[in-house]
C-alpha positions, 0 to 999 in steps of 0.5 A: 014217251014222245016219238020223233018222226023224221021226213025222208025224201023218197027220191035222192038228190041224184035221182031227182037230178037224173029225172031233170036231165032226162026231161031237159034232154028230151026237151032239147032234142024235140026243140032242135028237131022241130024248130023249123021245117025239116030241121032234123034233116039240116041237123044231120046233113049240114055238117055232112055237106061241109065235109063233102065239100072239103073232100071235093076241094082236096081231091081237086088239088090231087091230094090223096094222103096226108101224113101217111093217112088216107085224105078222106079219113084224115078230113072226116075224123079231123073235122068231126073231132073238132066239131065235138068241141066246137058244137058242144061249146057253142050250144052250151054258152047259150043254154042258160039264156034259152032256158030261163023260164025253166028256172021257176022250178027249183029242181032245175039249175042253170048248170043242168041246162049246160050239161044236157046241151053238151050231152046232146051235141056229143051224141049228135056228133057221134051219129054224124060221124057214123053216117060219114063212115057208113057213107064212105064204106058204101063208096068203097073207102074203108075208114074204120078206126084201127084203134077205136079206144084211142079214137074214142079217148080223143073224142071224149077229151074234146067233148070234155073240153067243150063242156068245160069251155061252155060252162065258163062262157055260159056264166061269162056271157050272162054276167057280162053280155059284151063278153060274147063278142070277145069270146067269139073273136078268141075262138074263131082262129081255133079252127085253123090252129088245131090242125083241122085242115092242114097238118101241124107236123109240117110246120117248122119246129119254132112255130109248131111248139107254140101251136102245141100249147093248144090242147085241141090240137092234141085231141084232133091228132089223137083221133086221127092216130087212132084211125090209122096206125100209119099216120105221122102225127106231130111229135110230143103228142100228149093226150094227158095234156088235153085231159088236164086242160079239160078237167081244169076247165070243167071244175072252174066252170062248175065253181063259177056256176056254184058261185053265181047260181043265184044271179044266173037264176034271177036274170 
């Protein structure tokens, strides 16, 4: 009787994927920290300095509250919420070109580098937010969120949107390098139209309705609404809309990576 032996992989596909993500995550973290002298300090304090500058500017014009919410909390959580999208998407779009040498290992796929960069940036934004909240508590300003789950839901939705956008742009930039400049022109105004530094609730209804097509505005306002129950956010706030757009972007980005994986590796 002939015996048939079948080879069984001692490690499943998911186990290999997690090992690759762990290695890439550690590599990205070490690279970000040791790229330049005192890079870790600038990594943390650069956004802190930006937030402090905005707080000083709003204080100079004697603004104490925005929409029934403390100005300091309104700025910190608004800026950090938008950073959750912008930092993740900006780092993701260049992930493939920065890790081309790693694609010689068949376990490493282009999509892995994008996913890991998004995870690292999301973690950094959370750490910086905690530093800002802790600093505010030291100076006597209590800005701890009243509804942490709602606040985290907004942060996660914005991170997911940044991941989806990064997945799409990482393919677009590598397939058509000229598209990078066009994408930068498109995303530059998002800082202004997402209600980061001025309340969208004060915009007249005809124009406000147009701005509400921007899913980022719903995420930023959801984070602020989770911080203070007295915050007067714009009407028709819809966190589900943000998640619908984010999931669509993620699935589209994953499909593009699946379709053009061979070309991305060969470049």
